[in-house]
C-alpha positions as CSV (number, residue, x, y, z in Angstrom):
1,M,-21.2,-13.5,29.7
2,Q,-19.9,-15.6,26.7
3,N,-16.5,-17.1,27.1
4,K,-13.8,-15.8,24.9
5,P,-12.8,-18.5,22.3
6,D,-9.4,-20.2,23.2
7,F,-7.7,-19.9,19.7
8,Y,-4.8,-21.8,20.6
9,S,-6.8,-24.9,21.7
10,M,-8.9,-24.7,18.8
11,A,-6.0,-24.4,16.5
12,S,-4.3,-27.5,18.0
13,S,-7.5,-29.8,17.7
14,A,-8.0,-28.6,14.1
15,L,-4.5,-29.4,13.0
16,K,-4.7,-32.8,14.7
17,F,-8.1,-33.4,12.9
18,A,-6.6,-32.5,9.5
19,E,-3.6,-34.9,10.1
20,N,-5.9,-37.8,11.3
21,N,-8.0,-37.5,8.2
22,N,-5.5,-37.6,5.4
23,N,-2.3,-39.9,5.5
24,N,-0.9,-37.9,2.5
25,L,-1.1,-34.6,4.3
26,K,2.4,-32.6,4.3
27,C,1.6,-29.7,6.3
28,A,-1.3,-27.4,7.3
29,E,-2.2,-24.1,8.5
30,I,-5.0,-22.4,10.6
31,Y,-5.5,-18.7,10.6
32,F,-8.0,-16.7,12.7
33,G,-9.0,-13.3,11.9
34,K,-11.0,-10.8,14.1
35,H,-11.9,-7.4,12.5
36,K,-14.0,-4.4,13.8
37,F,-14.5,-1.2,11.7
38,I,-16.2,2.1,11.3
39,N,-16.6,3.8,8.1
40,I,-18.2,7.3,7.3
41,E,-18.8,8.4,3.8
42,I,-19.2,12.0,2.6
43,E,-20.8,12.8,-0.6
44,E,-21.6,16.4,-2.0
45,N,-20.3,17.6,1.5
46,S,-22.7,15.9,3.7
47,V,-22.6,12.4,5.4
48,K,-24.3,9.9,3.2
49,N,-23.4,6.7,4.8
50,N,-22.1,5.4,8.1
51,E,-21.5,2.0,9.2
52,I,-20.0,-0.1,12.0
53,G,-19.3,-3.7,11.8
54,S,-17.1,-6.7,12.6
55,S,-16.0,-10.1,11.4
56,L,-14.6,-13.2,13.0
57,G,-13.6,-16.3,11.2
58,V,-11.1,-19.1,10.6
59,S,-9.3,-20.6,7.4
60,I,-7.2,-23.7,6.8
61,R,-4.6,-24.3,4.1
62,V,-3.6,-28.1,3.6
63,I,-1.0,-29.2,1.3
64,D,-0.1,-32.9,0.5
65,K,3.0,-34.5,-0.5
66,R,2.5,-33.7,-4.1
67,G,2.1,-30.0,-3.2
68,S,-1.5,-29.9,-4.2
69,L,-3.4,-27.2,-2.0
70,G,-6.7,-27.0,-0.5
71,F,-8.3,-24.1,1.2
72,S,-11.4,-23.3,3.1
73,Y,-12.8,-21.0,5.5
74,T,-16.0,-20.3,8.0
75,N,-17.2,-17.6,10.1
76,N,-18.7,-20.2,12.4
77,L,-16.2,-21.3,15.2
78,E,-18.2,-24.2,16.5
79,K,-16.3,-27.5,16.5
80,K,-18.6,-29.2,13.9
81,S,-18.4,-26.4,11.5
82,I,-14.6,-26.2,11.8
83,E,-14.4,-29.9,11.1
84,K,-16.5,-29.5,8.1
85,M,-14.2,-26.7,6.8
86,I,-11.3,-29.0,7.2
87,L,-12.8,-31.8,5.3
88,N,-13.8,-29.5,2.6
89,A,-10.2,-28.2,2.3
90,L,-8.8,-31.9,2.2
91,G,-11.2,-32.9,-0.5
92,M,-10.2,-30.0,-2.6
93,M,-6.5,-30.8,-2.0
94,N,-7.0,-34.5,-3.0
95,A,-8.8,-33.6,-6.3
96,G,-6.3,-30.7,-7.0
97,T,-3.1,-30.9,-9.1
98,G,0.3,-31.5,-7.5
99,D,2.7,-28.4,-7.7
100,S,6.5,-29.2,-7.5
101,D,7.2,-25.6,-6.7
102,F,5.7,-25.7,-3.2
103,K,8.4,-26.6,-0.5
104,N,6.8,-26.3,2.8
105,L,5.0,-23.8,5.1
106,P,7.1,-21.6,7.4
107,E,9.3,-23.6,10.0
108,L,9.3,-22.6,13.6
109,Y,11.0,-19.2,14.5
110,K,12.5,-18.6,17.7
111,K,12.7,-14.6,17.7
112,Y,10.5,-11.8,16.3
113,P,11.2,-8.2,16.3
114,I,9.6,-5.8,18.9
115,I,7.8,-2.8,17.2
116,K,6.1,-0.2,19.3
117,G,3.1,1.8,18.5
118,L,1.0,-0.6,16.4
119,F,-1.9,-0.6,18.6
120,D,-3.9,2.3,20.2
121,K,-6.6,1.6,23.0
122,E,-8.5,4.9,22.1
123,L,-8.8,3.9,18.6
124,K,-10.0,0.2,19.5
125,S,-12.7,1.8,21.7
126,L,-13.8,4.6,19.2
127,Q,-17.6,4.9,18.8
128,I,-19.5,6.0,15.8
129,E,-20.7,9.2,17.6
130,D,-16.9,10.3,18.1
131,S,-16.1,9.6,14.5
132,L,-18.7,11.9,13.2
133,G,-16.6,14.6,14.8
134,Y,-13.9,14.0,12.0
135,A,-16.5,14.1,9.3
136,K,-18.0,17.5,10.6
137,D,-14.2,18.9,10.6
138,L,-14.0,17.8,7.0
139,I,-17.5,19.4,5.9
140,N,-16.8,22.6,7.7
141,V,-13.6,23.4,5.7
142,C,-15.7,23.1,2.5
143,K,-18.6,24.9,4.0
144,E,-16.5,27.8,5.0
145,D,-14.7,28.5,1.6
146,E,-16.8,30.3,-1.0
147,M,-14.9,28.7,-3.8
148,A,-15.5,25.3,-2.6
149,I,-18.7,23.6,-4.2
150,S,-18.6,20.0,-3.2
151,Q,-16.6,17.3,-1.4
152,S,-16.3,13.6,-1.3
153,A,-14.5,12.3,1.7
154,D,-14.3,9.5,4.2
155,F,-13.2,8.7,7.8
156,S,-12.4,5.1,8.6
157,S,-11.2,3.3,11.8
158,S,-10.3,-0.4,12.3
159,Y,-9.1,-2.9,14.9
160,S,-7.8,-6.2,13.8
161,K,-6.3,-9.3,15.5
162,M,-5.1,-12.3,13.8
163,F,-3.6,-15.9,14.9
164,V,-1.5,-18.0,12.7
165,F,-0.8,-21.6,13.5
166,N,1.0,-24.3,11.5
167,S,1.8,-28.0,11.8
168,N,5.7,-26.9,11.7
169,G,5.4,-25.1,15.1
170,I,4.3,-21.5,14.0
171,E,2.0,-20.1,16.8
172,V,2.0,-16.3,16.7
173,S,-0.7,-13.7,17.3
174,G,-0.9,-9.8,17.2
175,K,-3.3,-7.0,17.2
176,V,-3.2,-3.8,15.5
177,T,-5.3,-0.5,14.9
178,S,-5.4,2.0,12.0
179,C,-7.5,5.2,10.8
180,S,-7.7,7.2,7.8
181,V,-9.2,10.2,6.4
182,T,-9.4,11.4,2.8
183,S,-10.8,14.5,1.2
184,N,-11.5,15.3,-2.4
185,I,-12.7,18.8,-2.9
186,I,-14.0,20.6,-6.0
187,V,-13.7,24.4,-6.5
188,K,-15.1,26.8,-9.1
189,D,-13.6,30.1,-9.9
190,K,-16.4,32.7,-9.8
191,V,-15.1,34.7,-12.8
192,S,-13.8,32.0,-15.4
193,K,-16.4,29.4,-14.2
194,E,-13.7,26.9,-14.5
195,T,-13.8,24.1,-11.9
196,S,-10.9,21.8,-10.4
197,F,-10.3,19.1,-7.8
198,G,-7.8,18.6,-5.0
199,F,-7.1,15.4,-3.2
200,D,-5.3,14.5,0.0
201,W,-5.2,11.8,2.6
202,Q,-3.7,10.4,5.9
203,S,-3.4,7.2,7.7
204,S,-2.1,6.3,11.1
205,R,-2.0,3.6,13.8
206,N,-2.8,6.4,16.4
207,L,-6.0,8.5,16.5
208,N,-4.2,11.5,17.9
209,D,-2.3,11.7,14.7
210,I,-5.2,12.2,12.6
211,N,-6.0,15.9,11.6
212,A,-9.2,15.9,9.3
213,T,-9.1,19.7,9.2
214,E,-5.5,19.9,7.7
215,I,-6.3,17.1,5.2
216,A,-9.4,19.1,3.9
217,K,-7.4,22.3,3.8
218,N,-4.5,20.6,1.7
219,A,-7.1,19.3,-0.6
220,L,-8.6,22.8,-1.0
221,A,-5.3,24.3,-1.5
222,K,-4.3,21.8,-4.2
223,A,-7.8,22.3,-6.0
224,K,-7.3,26.0,-6.0
225,K,-3.8,25.7,-7.4
226,N,-5.2,23.8,-10.3
227,L,-7.6,26.4,-11.4
228,N,-7.3,28.4,-14.7
229,R,-5.2,26.1,-16.5
230,I,-3.2,26.8,-19.7
231,K,-2.2,24.8,-22.7
232,V,1.6,24.5,-23.3
233,K,3.7,23.5,-26.4
234,N,5.7,20.3,-26.7
235,M,9.0,20.5,-24.9
236,K,11.8,18.5,-23.3
237,V,12.3,19.8,-19.9
238,P,13.1,18.8,-16.3
239,L,10.1,17.1,-14.4
240,I,9.7,17.7,-10.7
241,L,7.7,15.1,-9.0
242,T,6.0,15.9,-5.7
243,P,5.6,13.4,-3.1
244,N,2.3,12.1,-4.7
245,G,4.0,12.1,-8.0
246,T,6.8,10.1,-6.8
247,I,4.4,7.5,-5.5
248,S,2.8,7.3,-9.1
249,L,5.7,7.0,-11.3
250,I,8.4,5.4,-8.8
251,L,7.3,3.7,-5.8
252,N,4.0,2.1,-7.2
253,P,5.6,0.7,-10.2
254,L,8.6,-0.7,-8.4
255,A,6.3,-2.1,-5.6
256,S,4.6,-4.1,-8.3
257,A,7.8,-5.0,-10.3
258,I,9.5,-6.4,-7.4
259,N,6.6,-8.7,-6.2
260,A,8.2,-12.0,-6.6
261,E,5.1,-13.5,-8.0
262,T,5.0,-11.0,-10.8
263,F,8.6,-11.4,-11.3
264,Q,8.6,-15.3,-11.5
265,Y,5.8,-15.0,-14.1
266,K,8.1,-12.7,-16.2
267,R,5.7,-9.8,-15.8
268,S,8.1,-7.2,-14.6
269,F,10.1,-4.6,-16.5
270,L,13.0,-5.6,-14.0
271,I,13.7,-8.9,-15.6
272,G,17.2,-9.6,-16.1
273,K,18.2,-6.6,-14.1
274,R,19.0,-8.0,-10.8
275,D,22.4,-7.0,-9.4
276,E,22.7,-4.2,-12.1
277,I,22.7,-0.3,-12.0
278,I,19.3,0.7,-13.2
279,A,19.2,4.4,-11.9
280,T,21.4,7.1,-10.8
281,Q,22.9,7.1,-7.2
282,H,20.0,9.3,-6.0
283,L,17.6,6.3,-6.1
284,N,17.6,4.3,-3.0
285,I,14.5,2.2,-2.0
286,E,13.8,-0.1,0.9
287,D,10.8,-1.9,2.3
288,N,11.0,-1.6,6.1
289,A,8.6,-3.4,8.4
290,L,10.3,-2.4,11.5
291,I,9.4,1.3,12.1
292,D,7.7,2.0,15.2
293,G,4.2,3.1,14.8
294,A,4.1,2.9,11.0
295,I,1.1,1.7,9.1
296,G,3.1,-0.9,7.3
297,S,4.9,-2.3,10.3
298,S,4.4,-5.7,11.8
299,P,6.6,-8.3,13.8
300,F,5.4,-11.0,11.6
301,D,3.5,-11.4,8.3
302,A,0.4,-13.3,7.3
303,E,2.2,-16.7,7.4
304,G,3.9,-16.1,10.6
305,V,7.3,-15.2,9.2
306,P,9.4,-12.4,11.1
307,C,9.2,-9.2,9.2
308,K,12.4,-7.1,8.6
309,N,14.0,-4.2,6.6
310,K,14.8,-5.1,3.0
311,K,17.1,-3.1,0.8
312,I,15.8,-3.0,-2.7
313,I,17.8,-0.4,-4.6
314,Q,21.1,1.0,-3.3
315,S,22.7,4.0,-4.9
316,G,20.7,3.0,-8.2
317,K,21.7,-0.7,-8.0
318,F,18.9,-3.3,-8.0
319,L,19.9,-5.6,-5.6
320,Q,20.2,-9.3,-6.0
321,D,17.9,-10.2,-3.2
322,G,15.7,-7.2,-3.9
323,L,12.4,-9.0,-4.4
324,L,9.5,-9.4,-1.8
325,H,8.5,-12.9,-1.1
326,N,5.9,-14.8,0.7
327,N,6.9,-18.5,1.7
328,Y,5.7,-20.1,-1.7
329,T,7.7,-17.8,-4.0
330,A,10.7,-18.1,-1.6
331,G,10.6,-21.7,-1.7
332,K,10.4,-21.5,-5.5
333,E,13.5,-19.6,-5.6
334,G,15.3,-21.7,-2.8
335,I,15.7,-18.8,-0.4
336,E,13.9,-17.8,2.8
337,S,10.7,-15.6,2.8
338,T,11.2,-12.0,3.3
339,G,8.1,-11.7,5.5
340,N,5.8,-10.0,2.9
341,A,3.0,-12.4,2.8
342,V,-0.4,-10.5,3.2
343,R,-4.1,-11.5,3.5
344,N,-7.3,-9.3,2.9
345,S,-9.1,-11.3,5.8
346,F,-9.4,-14.9,6.9
347,S,-11.3,-15.7,3.7
348,S,-8.1,-15.3,1.5
349,V,-5.0,-17.1,1.0
350,P,-1.6,-15.3,1.3
351,S,-0.5,-13.0,-1.5
352,I,2.4,-10.4,-1.5
353,G,2.6,-6.8,-0.4
354,I,4.8,-4.0,0.8
355,S,5.3,-2.9,4.2
356,N,6.6,0.5,4.6
357,F,7.8,1.1,1.0
358,I,10.5,4.2,1.2
359,M,12.4,6.3,-1.1
360,K,15.4,7.6,0.9
361,P,15.6,11.4,1.2
362,G,18.3,13.2,-0.7
363,D,20.7,16.2,0.0
364,F,18.8,19.2,-1.5
365,T,15.8,21.2,-0.2
366,Q,12.5,21.4,-2.2
367,D,13.2,25.1,-2.7
368,E,16.7,24.4,-4.1
369,I,15.3,21.7,-6.6
370,I,12.7,24.0,-7.9
371,S,14.5,27.4,-7.9
372,D,17.1,25.6,-10.1
373,V,14.7,25.0,-12.9
374,K,14.5,27.7,-15.4
375,K,11.8,26.1,-17.4
376,G,10.1,22.9,-16.4
377,I,6.9,21.0,-15.1
378,I,6.0,20.0,-11.5
379,L,3.8,17.0,-11.5
380,E,1.3,16.3,-8.5
381,Y,-1.1,13.8,-10.0
382,T,-1.7,11.5,-13.1
383,G,-4.4,9.1,-13.2
384,D,-2.4,6.8,-15.5
385,S,-0.1,4.0,-14.8
386,P,3.0,2.6,-16.4
387,N,3.2,-0.8,-17.9
388,I,4.8,-2.9,-15.4
389,A,5.8,-5.7,-17.9
390,T,7.7,-3.0,-20.3
391,G,8.2,0.1,-18.0
392,D,6.5,2.2,-20.7
393,F,4.4,5.2,-19.4
394,S,2.4,7.5,-21.5
395,G,-0.3,9.7,-19.6
396,L,-2.1,12.8,-18.9
397,I,-1.0,15.2,-16.2
398,L,-4.2,15.8,-14.2
399,Q,-2.6,18.1,-11.7
400,G,0.6,19.9,-12.5
401,N,2.1,23.4,-13.0
402,V,4.5,25.3,-15.3
403,I,7.8,26.1,-13.7
404,K,9.3,29.4,-14.8
405,N,12.7,30.8,-13.5
406,G,12.3,28.8,-10.2
407,E,8.8,29.6,-9.5
408,I,5.7,27.6,-9.8
409,K,3.3,29.2,-12.1
410,E,0.1,28.3,-14.0
411,P,-1.6,24.8,-13.8
412,L,-1.6,22.6,-17.0
413,N,-4.4,21.7,-19.3
414,E,-4.4,18.8,-21.8
415,T,-0.8,18.1,-21.2
416,M,0.7,14.8,-21.5
417,F,4.2,13.0,-21.1
418,G,5.9,9.8,-22.1
419,I,8.9,8.1,-20.7
420,N,10.1,4.6,-20.1
421,L,10.9,3.9,-16.2
422,F,14.6,2.9,-16.9
423,N,14.9,6.3,-18.7
424,L,13.2,8.0,-15.8
425,F,15.5,6.3,-13.2
426,K,18.7,7.1,-15.1
427,N,17.5,10.7,-15.3
428,I,16.9,11.4,-11.6
429,D,18.9,14.5,-10.9
430,A,18.1,15.4,-7.4
431,V,16.0,14.2,-4.5
432,S,14.8,16.4,-1.6
433,K,15.5,16.4,2.0
434,E,11.8,17.0,2.7
435,Y,9.4,14.0,2.4
436,K,5.8,13.1,3.0
437,T,4.2,9.9,4.5
438,Y,1.2,8.5,2.7
439,G,0.1,5.2,4.5
440,R,2.6,2.6,3.5
441,Y,4.7,5.1,1.3
442,K,7.4,7.5,2.4
443,D,8.4,9.8,-0.6
444,P,10.4,12.9,-1.4
445,Y,10.5,15.5,-4.3
446,V,12.4,14.2,-7.2
447,K,13.8,16.0,-10.1
448,I,13.8,14.1,-13.6
449,K,15.9,15.9,-16.3
450,D,15.0,15.9,-20.1
451,V,11.4,14.6,-20.1
452,Q,9.3,14.6,-23.2
453,I,6.1,16.9,-22.5
454,I,3.3,16.8,-25.2
455,G,1.2,19.7,-25.0
456,A,-2.1,20.9,-26.9
457,A,-1.0,24.4,-27.9
458,N,0.9,23.5,-31.0
């Protein structure tokens, strides 16, 4: 039986080798990544592809006293291959341009948060045969409904383990599991011959939380709800965002805008707005990595920095410290990292990402918010995105319905709307108690007053 690699000894030897081969080295980092996955793809309501795979590799970042960076990686863990990787990185560092904004790699931390429910033994040992059962559940929902004509969907699971070591004393490791299921169903009305689609998805750290049948049924219901669409005239009315709509128009744009790299390059519509009121008191946003069992939770980030709960917007105020940082952008600003460094794999350098991005629930029920609208629109999905640099948005409502006298009525056809995100934030009128969790997002229903709707019935 092959011995398991001793990552701690390998990292110690690699860091010493790097230090011994360059006198100008300021700091270095070794990152090991191990990943196993299963993926099943459904097209036209039948399994078209299924795969199982794994990867194991190591990377190194080296930075000299000028701030010049060298990076290299390999999936061969033999000593000679790792030493060659290090020499390649040092060569890139020597040839690179200095960067005065680079301060240092993270220093040693004495304490990390304890977060439960990030690893599921059953999910780690899941086999492809067992995974096909979830695919069959998705397929059966579509087969059993006479209006459903096709489905594209997938089921995926993964197990990952990472180790982070650096020359400043960081030595951390952790393992996580995750799984997800998606369903996109197309339906056709037999009378009108009109078609429509509906989409839903779910992610979890725990296999027992996944319900493929429910996800497919939700997608089917949304597809039917979007049949026999009507055109409307131009109007300025309240806009209700479903949780999916809230992700598209509030959480996704904010997640990009508070990325410190985006902000420092002045590509964010929030430039100049720190410590200012940018919304009504109903907008409260946080990025919380400490929730037990959540997809975005972790005790430490991809650089070994402890994760935490970050307040972003409180009662409409964009906080001074409301940006998400990795160690580089934090050093550039002269503050500590927020623990938001992320990597796609061992073959990538750290970037910045959200953990669990949350819009806090409000004081109204979903029914109260909708019943209060005499004439308005409810938005489930738009395929368009705001301009993050300006905050301007103009896009098509791909899934949405008319609201008449507090009731959701016909779906919309060829209907657009336009608004600047600051105007949207300052017109948030109500937020629901109910919320949905989609992967790293937790989001409620949101009511926006006075939104310009552009119809095709004029």
